[in-house]
C-alpha positions as CSV (number, residue, x, y, z in Angstrom):
1,M,-0.5,0.0,0.0
2,I,2.7,2.5,1.0
3,N,4.3,1.3,-2.1
4,L,1.3,2.7,-4.5
5,I,1.2,6.0,-2.5
6,K,4.7,6.9,-3.6
7,A,4.6,5.3,-6.9
8,E,1.1,7.7,-7.3
9,I,2.6,10.9,-6.0
10,S,6.0,9.8,-8.1
11,K,3.5,10.4,-10.4
12,I,1.6,13.6,-9.8
13,F,4.7,15.4,-9.6
14,S,6.6,13.8,-12.5
15,K,3.9,16.4,-14.6
16,K,4.9,18.9,-16.3
17,N,1.5,21.9,-15.3
18,I,2.2,21.0,-11.8
19,Y,5.5,22.5,-11.1
20,I,3.9,25.7,-14.3
21,L,1.5,26.1,-11.5
22,F,3.9,26.5,-8.5
23,L,5.7,28.6,-10.9
24,V,2.4,30.8,-11.3
25,M,2.0,30.6,-7.5
26,F,5.3,31.9,-7.0
27,V,4.8,35.1,-9.3
28,F,1.9,35.4,-7.3
29,V,3.5,35.5,-4.1
30,L,6.5,38.0,-5.5
31,L,3.3,40.1,-7.0
32,F,1.2,40.3,-4.1
33,N,4.9,41.3,-1.9
34,I,5.6,44.7,-4.4
35,L,1.9,45.5,-4.1
36,Y,1.3,45.6,-0.3
37,K,5.5,47.1,-0.4
38,T,4.1,49.9,-2.7
39,T,0.5,50.8,-1.5
40,F,1.4,50.7,1.7
41,D,2.9,53.2,4.1
42,D,5.8,52.1,7.3
43,E,2.5,51.9,9.3
44,G,0.8,49.5,7.4
45,M,-1.9,52.6,6.5
46,M,-2.3,52.8,2.6
47,L,-1.2,55.3,0.9
48,G,-3.1,58.8,-0.3
49,V,-4.3,58.9,-3.7
50,N,-3.7,62.4,-5.6
51,E,-6.9,63.4,-5.5
52,D,-8.2,66.7,-8.3
53,N,-6.8,69.9,-7.5
54,Q,-9.7,72.2,-6.8
55,K,-8.2,75.5,-5.8
56,T,-7.7,76.8,-9.6
57,Y,-11.7,75.9,-9.7
58,L,-12.9,77.4,-6.6
59,E,-10.7,80.7,-7.7
60,E,-12.5,80.6,-10.3
61,E,-15.8,80.4,-9.6
62,L,-14.6,82.8,-6.3
63,K,-14.9,85.9,-9.0
64,K,-17.7,85.1,-9.8
65,L,-19.4,85.8,-7.7
66,D,-20.1,88.9,-5.8
67,Y,-20.1,88.9,-2.1
68,Q,-22.3,92.6,-2.2
69,N,-24.9,90.8,-3.9
70,I,-27.2,89.6,-1.2
71,N,-28.5,85.8,-3.5
72,E,-24.3,85.2,-3.6
73,V,-22.8,86.3,-0.9
74,D,-23.5,82.5,1.0
75,D,-22.4,80.9,-1.7
76,Y,-19.3,83.3,-1.7
77,V,-18.5,82.8,1.9
78,S,-19.0,78.5,1.3
79,T,-16.9,79.1,-1.4
80,K,-13.8,81.5,-0.4
81,T,-14.2,79.0,3.3
82,E,-13.7,75.7,1.0
83,L,-10.2,77.9,-0.7
84,D,-9.3,79.3,2.4
85,V,-9.2,76.5,3.8
86,I,-7.5,74.1,0.2
87,N,-4.6,77.3,1.0
88,L,-4.1,76.3,5.1
89,L,-3.8,72.7,4.4
90,D,-1.1,73.2,1.3
91,K,1.4,74.8,4.1
92,Y,1.5,71.5,6.3
93,D,2.1,67.9,5.1
94,K,-0.4,65.7,3.9
95,N,-0.3,63.4,6.7
96,S,0.4,65.7,10.0
97,W,-1.9,66.1,12.3
98,Q,-2.7,69.2,12.1
99,K,-4.1,68.6,8.7
100,T,-7.0,66.7,11.7
101,I,-7.0,69.8,12.8
102,I,-7.8,71.6,10.0
103,N,-10.5,69.4,8.6
104,D,-12.4,68.5,12.3
105,K,-12.0,72.1,13.8
106,M,-10.9,75.1,11.8
107,K,-13.4,74.3,9.0
108,E,-15.8,76.2,11.2
109,V,-13.7,79.0,12.7
110,I,-12.6,79.6,9.0
111,Y,-16.2,80.2,8.1
112,N,-17.1,82.0,11.0
113,I,-14.4,84.1,9.5
114,N,-15.5,85.1,6.5
115,Y,-19.8,85.3,7.4
116,Y,-18.9,87.6,10.0
117,T,-16.7,89.6,7.2
118,Y,-18.9,89.3,4.5
119,N,-22.5,88.1,5.5
120,L,-23.3,89.4,8.7
121,E,-20.7,92.3,9.3
122,D,-19.6,92.0,13.4
123,E,-16.5,93.4,14.3
124,D,-16.9,91.9,17.9
125,K,-17.9,88.7,16.9
126,L,-15.3,89.1,13.8
127,N,-12.3,89.5,16.0
128,E,-13.0,87.0,18.7
129,T,-13.0,84.1,15.8
130,K,-9.7,86.0,14.8
131,R,-8.3,85.4,18.1
132,L,-9.2,81.5,18.3
133,Y,-7.6,81.1,14.7
134,N,-4.4,82.6,16.0
135,D,-4.5,80.3,18.8
136,Y,-5.2,77.7,16.3
137,I,-2.2,78.7,14.0
138,D,0.0,79.0,17.3
139,N,-0.4,75.6,18.9
140,F,0.0,74.7,15.0
141,T,3.7,76.4,14.8
142,N,4.9,74.9,18.6
143,D,3.1,71.6,17.4
144,N,1.2,71.2,20.4
145,W,-1.4,69.0,19.3
146,Q,-2.0,67.9,23.6
147,Y,-3.9,71.5,23.9
148,Y,-7.0,70.3,21.6
149,V,-6.7,67.3,23.5
150,K,-6.9,68.7,26.7
151,A,-9.9,71.3,25.2
152,D,-11.8,67.8,24.5
153,L,-10.8,66.9,27.5
154,E,-12.8,70.0,29.6
155,E,-15.5,70.0,26.6
156,T,-15.9,66.2,28.3
157,N,-16.0,66.4,31.3
158,N,-18.6,69.5,31.5
159,K,-21.2,67.6,29.0
160,L,-20.9,64.6,31.4
161,L,-22.0,66.8,34.2
162,E,-24.2,68.6,32.5
163,L,-25.9,64.6,32.0
164,N,-25.4,63.4,35.0
165,N,-27.3,67.0,36.1
166,I,-30.2,65.8,34.3
167,L,-30.3,62.5,34.8
168,Q,-31.0,63.1,38.6
169,N,-34.0,65.4,38.0
170,T,-34.9,62.9,34.8
171,V,-38.0,60.7,36.4
172,S,-39.3,58.7,33.2
173,N,-37.3,55.3,32.6
174,Q,-36.9,55.7,29.1
175,E,-35.5,58.9,29.3
176,K,-33.2,57.8,31.6
177,E,-32.0,54.8,29.8
178,V,-31.2,57.9,26.7
179,I,-29.9,59.7,29.3
180,N,-27.0,56.7,30.3
181,K,-26.0,55.8,27.5
182,K,-25.6,59.3,26.3
183,I,-23.0,59.6,29.6
184,E,-21.5,56.1,28.2
185,E,-20.8,57.3,25.1
186,Q,-19.2,60.6,26.9
187,K,-16.8,58.4,29.3
188,L,-15.8,56.7,26.4
189,Y,-14.7,59.4,25.0
190,L,-13.1,60.6,27.8
191,T,-10.9,57.1,28.1
192,A,-10.0,57.8,24.4
193,L,-8.8,61.6,25.3
194,N,-6.8,59.8,28.1
195,Y,-5.4,56.8,26.2
196,R,-4.4,59.9,23.4
197,L,-2.0,61.7,25.9
198,A,-1.0,58.7,28.1
199,K,0.5,56.9,24.4
200,N,1.5,60.2,23.0
201,I,-0.9,59.5,20.5
202,S,-1.6,62.2,18.0
203,Y,-3.4,63.5,15.0
204,Q,-0.8,62.4,12.4
205,D,-2.3,60.0,10.5
206,G,-1.0,56.2,11.7
207,Y,-2.2,52.8,13.5
208,L,-2.6,54.8,16.8
209,N,-4.7,57.6,15.8
210,A,-6.4,54.6,13.3
211,A,-6.9,52.7,16.5
212,L,-8.0,55.3,18.9
213,D,-10.9,56.0,16.0
214,S,-11.9,52.0,15.8
215,Y,-12.0,52.3,19.6
216,T,-14.9,55.4,19.5
217,G,-16.7,54.1,16.9
218,F,-17.3,50.7,17.6
219,G,-17.1,51.9,21.4
220,K,-20.0,54.1,20.2
221,L,-21.9,51.0,18.6
222,L,-21.3,48.1,21.5
223,I,-23.4,51.3,23.4
224,D,-26.1,52.0,21.4
225,Y,-26.7,47.7,21.1
226,D,-30.3,47.2,21.0
227,L,-30.3,44.6,23.8
228,H,-34.3,44.2,23.4
229,D,-33.2,43.0,19.7
230,N,-33.2,39.0,19.1
231,S,-33.0,38.7,15.5
232,H,-29.5,36.8,14.6
233,D,-28.4,39.8,12.4
234,N,-28.3,41.9,15.4
235,K,-25.9,39.5,17.4
236,Y,-24.3,39.0,14.0
237,E,-23.5,42.7,13.9
238,Y,-23.0,42.8,17.7
239,Q,-19.7,40.3,18.0
240,T,-18.7,42.3,14.5
241,N,-18.4,45.6,16.8
242,K,-17.5,43.5,20.6
243,E,-14.2,42.2,18.1
244,N,-13.1,45.5,16.6
245,F,-13.7,47.2,19.6
246,Y,-12.0,45.0,21.7
247,L,-8.9,44.8,18.9
248,A,-8.5,48.7,18.9
249,K,-8.0,48.6,22.5
250,Y,-5.0,45.8,22.5
251,T,-3.2,47.9,19.5
252,I,-3.7,51.1,21.8
253,E,-2.4,49.7,25.0
254,T,0.2,47.6,24.2
255,T,1.0,49.9,20.6
256,N,1.5,46.6,18.9
257,N,0.5,47.6,15.0
258,I,-1.8,44.1,14.8
259,N,-3.2,45.5,11.5
260,K,-0.2,46.0,9.6
261,Y,-0.7,43.0,6.6
262,N,2.0,44.5,4.6
263,D,5.4,42.8,6.6
264,L,6.0,39.0,6.9
265,R,3.7,38.9,9.3
266,G,0.5,39.5,7.4
267,G,1.8,37.7,4.3
268,L,1.2,34.2,6.6
269,F,-1.7,35.5,7.8
270,N,-3.2,36.4,4.4
271,L,-1.8,33.4,3.6
272,F,-5.2,31.0,2.8
273,E,-7.2,34.4,1.8
274,E,-4.9,35.4,-1.1
275,Y,-3.8,32.1,-2.3
276,E,-6.8,30.7,-2.0
277,I,-7.6,29.9,-5.6
278,F,-4.2,28.6,-6.4
279,I,-4.5,25.7,-3.7
280,I,-7.5,25.0,-5.4
281,L,-6.4,25.0,-8.8
282,I,-4.2,21.7,-7.7
283,I,-6.4,19.9,-5.4
284,V,-8.6,20.2,-8.9
285,I,-6.2,19.2,-11.4
286,V,-4.5,16.7,-9.6
287,A,-8.1,14.6,-8.1
288,G,-9.5,15.4,-10.8
289,S,-7.1,13.4,-13.3
290,I,-5.8,11.3,-11.1
291,V,-8.5,8.4,-11.8
292,S,-9.4,8.9,-14.9
293,E,-6.2,9.7,-16.8
294,E,-5.5,5.7,-16.4
295,F,-8.6,4.7,-17.9
296,N,-7.4,7.2,-21.0
297,K,-4.5,5.9,-21.5
298,G,-5.0,3.1,-20.6
299,T,-2.9,2.4,-17.9
300,I,-5.8,1.0,-15.7
301,K,-5.2,-2.2,-17.0
302,L,-1.9,-2.1,-15.7
303,L,-2.2,-1.5,-12.1
304,L,-5.2,-4.2,-12.5
305,I,-3.2,-6.9,-12.6
306,K,-0.7,-6.0,-10.0
307,P,-1.3,-7.9,-6.2
308,Y,-3.6,-5.1,-5.1
309,T,-7.5,-5.1,-4.5
310,R,-9.7,-2.2,-6.4
311,L,-9.9,-0.1,-2.7
312,E,-6.1,-0.6,-2.6
313,I,-5.3,0.5,-5.4
314,L,-8.2,3.8,-5.2
315,L,-6.9,4.4,-1.8
316,S,-3.8,5.1,-2.1
317,K,-4.7,7.6,-4.8
318,L,-7.0,9.4,-2.7
319,I,-4.0,9.2,0.2
320,A,-2.0,10.6,-2.3
321,C,-4.3,14.2,-2.8
322,F,-4.5,14.8,0.1
323,I,-0.5,14.4,0.6
324,T,-0.5,16.7,-2.4
325,I,-2.4,19.3,-0.3
326,L,-0.1,19.3,2.5
327,I,2.9,19.4,0.1
328,T,1.5,22.5,-1.5
329,I,0.2,24.5,1.5
330,A,4.4,23.7,3.1
331,I,5.7,24.7,0.0
332,L,3.2,28.0,-0.1
333,I,4.2,28.1,3.2
334,I,8.0,28.2,1.8
335,M,7.4,31.0,-0.5
336,E,6.0,33.1,1.5
337,L,9.0,33.0,4.2
338,I,11.8,33.7,1.4
339,V,9.9,36.3,-0.8
340,G,8.1,38.4,2.4
341,G,11.6,37.6,4.8
342,L,13.6,39.5,1.9
343,M,11.0,42.0,0.8
344,F,10.3,43.2,4.6
345,G,12.4,41.2,6.9
346,I,11.3,38.7,9.6
347,D,11.2,41.6,12.8
348,S,7.4,41.8,12.6
349,L,7.3,37.6,13.3
350,N,7.5,38.4,17.4
351,I,3.9,40.0,16.9
352,P,1.3,38.0,17.5
353,I,-1.8,37.3,15.6
354,V,-4.8,39.0,18.2
355,I,-8.1,37.9,17.7
356,Y,-11.2,38.0,20.4
357,N,-12.4,34.3,21.4
358,F,-16.1,35.2,22.3
359,N,-16.0,31.6,24.1
360,T,-13.9,32.7,26.9
361,D,-15.1,36.6,26.5
362,S,-11.1,37.1,26.2
363,V,-8.3,38.9,24.0
364,N,-6.5,35.7,22.9
365,T,-2.9,35.9,21.4
366,Y,-1.1,33.0,19.2
367,N,2.5,32.8,17.3
368,V,1.5,33.4,13.9
369,F,2.6,29.8,12.9
370,V,0.0,28.3,15.8
371,Y,-2.2,30.7,14.0
372,L,-1.6,29.3,10.7
373,L,-1.9,25.9,11.7
374,I,-5.5,26.5,13.6
375,S,-6.5,28.3,10.1
376,F,-5.3,25.2,8.6
377,V,-7.1,22.5,10.4
378,A,-10.3,25.3,10.1
379,K,-9.8,25.3,6.2
380,L,-8.6,21.7,5.8
381,P,-12.3,20.1,6.1
382,F,-12.9,23.0,2.7
383,Y,-10.1,21.2,0.8
384,L,-10.9,17.5,1.6
385,I,-14.5,18.0,0.1
386,I,-13.3,20.0,-3.2
387,M,-11.2,16.8,-3.2
388,L,-12.9,14.3,-3.2
389,L,-15.9,16.6,-5.2
390,A,-13.4,16.2,-7.9
391,F,-11.9,12.5,-7.1
392,A,-15.7,11.0,-7.0
393,S,-16.0,12.8,-11.0
394,S,-12.6,11.9,-12.2
395,A,-13.7,8.2,-10.6
396,I,-17.2,8.3,-12.3
397,F,-16.9,10.1,-15.5
398,T,-13.7,9.1,-15.9
399,N,-13.5,12.3,-17.8
400,T,-10.8,14.5,-16.5
401,S,-11.7,17.5,-18.0
402,L,-15.6,17.1,-16.9
403,A,-14.1,16.8,-13.3
404,I,-12.5,19.3,-13.4
405,I,-15.0,21.6,-14.5
406,L,-17.7,20.5,-12.9
407,T,-15.4,21.0,-9.4
408,L,-14.5,24.3,-10.3
409,T,-18.0,25.7,-11.0
410,M,-19.2,24.1,-8.3
411,Y,-16.2,26.2,-6.0
412,L,-16.5,29.6,-8.0
413,A,-20.5,29.2,-7.8
414,S,-20.3,28.6,-3.8
415,S,-19.8,32.7,-3.7
416,L,-23.2,33.1,-5.9
417,I,-25.4,30.3,-3.1
418,K,-23.9,32.0,-0.3
419,S,-25.3,35.3,-1.9
420,L,-28.6,34.8,-2.5
421,A,-29.1,33.0,1.2
422,L,-28.2,35.5,3.0
423,N,-29.8,38.6,0.6
424,Y,-33.1,36.9,0.3
425,N,-32.8,34.8,3.7
426,V,-33.4,31.2,2.2
427,E,-34.0,28.8,4.8
428,F,-33.5,25.1,2.6
429,M,-30.7,26.5,1.4
430,K,-28.7,25.4,4.4
431,Y,-28.2,22.0,3.4
432,F,-26.2,22.7,0.1
433,I,-22.2,21.7,1.4
434,T,-21.5,25.3,0.1
435,L,-22.5,27.0,3.5
436,N,-21.3,24.4,5.9
437,W,-18.1,23.6,4.2
438,N,-15.8,26.3,5.7
439,L,-15.5,25.6,9.3
440,E,-13.5,28.8,9.8
441,Q,-17.1,31.3,10.5
442,Y,-17.4,29.2,14.1
443,L,-13.8,29.6,15.2
444,F,-13.2,31.2,18.5
445,G,-16.9,31.0,19.0
446,H,-18.0,33.4,16.0
447,I,-21.4,32.9,14.9
448,P,-22.4,32.7,11.7
449,K,-23.7,35.0,9.4
450,Y,-26.1,32.8,7.3
451,Q,-28.7,32.5,10.4
452,Y,-29.8,28.9,9.9
453,I,-26.7,27.1,10.8
454,N,-24.6,25.8,13.7
455,L,-21.1,24.3,14.0
456,N,-23.4,21.1,15.1
457,F,-25.1,21.5,12.0
458,S,-22.6,22.3,9.4
459,I,-21.1,18.8,10.2
460,I,-23.4,16.8,10.6
461,I,-24.4,17.8,6.6
462,Y,-20.0,17.9,6.2
463,A,-20.2,14.6,7.2
464,T,-22.6,13.5,5.1
465,Y,-22.1,14.6,1.6
466,F,-18.3,13.5,2.6
467,I,-19.3,10.1,3.3
468,I,-21.3,10.1,0.0
469,L,-18.6,11.7,-1.5
470,L,-15.9,8.8,0.0
471,I,-18.4,5.9,-0.5
472,L,-19.4,6.5,-4.3
473,P,-16.8,6.4,-5.7
474,F,-15.5,3.4,-4.9
475,I,-18.5,1.3,-5.0
476,I,-18.6,2.2,-9.1
477,F,-14.9,1.9,-9.6
478,N,-15.1,-1.6,-8.0
479,K,-17.6,-2.1,-10.1
480,K,-16.7,-0.9,-13.4
481,N,-16.1,-3.8,-16.7
482,I,-12.1,-2.4,-17.4
483,K,-12.3,-5.4,-19.7
484,N,-14.0,-3.3,-22.3
485,I,-11.7,-0.5,-21.9
């Protein structure tokens, strides 16, 4: 039996098309790494795309408007404000913290200056607004981003005091619930602002600033979560928001850039997602031809005259297909280690893979290779069912092209089937193997997006298809009349 398996593996890796696929796979590994290298900065943030310069357009539009005309003054103020903002932005680096403050806070100040100058002429308010504007510029010049954090802290504390006072004078439980949510939101903002000061996180674009935005954004969604809504979609959304919230919190507290994917760690983390099509192609081509080719070439008779049963012959071929899956993934990992290591270095491997485990309600960290093993084990049932489908088609129809096309069609149609099931909420589609073959969706206590399935149900459906696809080719192959071939 072992000799049979060795012979089958030798046949597989003596074919040129396998090496061509490996070569194409290597080229794509190289291209993906180059793409990540050139489209993301050192912190893993996507490089900005050059935008159309509106400055000339706004200048021309401003010339057409007359602020002394009551019907045009509002447009004049708005257009001049946009132009003034662009002129101010041009003075600072595109990723500077000053740009964030200009967009978030100074637009209103600039608008008010123009409003009190051209629309509602008010010398006192104009001077007051100009003083505020100059204050902003002084802090920009002194690189004093902490000023804005402290100002926000003061404002947030004042809102908290105000809300607590309102709460004390509120009788209605419904109103109390609304106020309590607002209080929780302000506490969330307060924590984020304190994180910013404690971790020295300026408003400059970067992974820590992005993590703070995620922390407050997803935290607010958690506060607004409707506890009375027990729908599956609501629960799924809650899990997603909770996971993103705690991963952002982990990033802030540890300053580990866990969402950076333009490095070796990121390449390994996304290995199965980025290169799945190549794994599938190799599985389908090998399993879809391993039996049918024996019939097409007439070598099946030579196999049958050897001292092996038909069961042993078919089983050896199936085991060889499985070993090919393992070899393919091992080669893919080696390719990524070589290309990613040379391009990005290996230091990123020290940063763990971080996930939120809903079974334990905690953040878990894993070495990248341990996580890769977990992902592979979760993916393996999917790869096996694809392999069995191609193998069964090859044994039943003894036609390589038909086996490959049939299996690839099923694989490509799986996305459409999933989309139809989700969009139209079709319950009977839960019996389709394509909605159950990905056990990754259940990892770490996650609930699937499709509401009609769960882990136990998917295991039963998977086992049913698996047994059918495993037994059927053996029965048919055992009954085939080889003499007429």
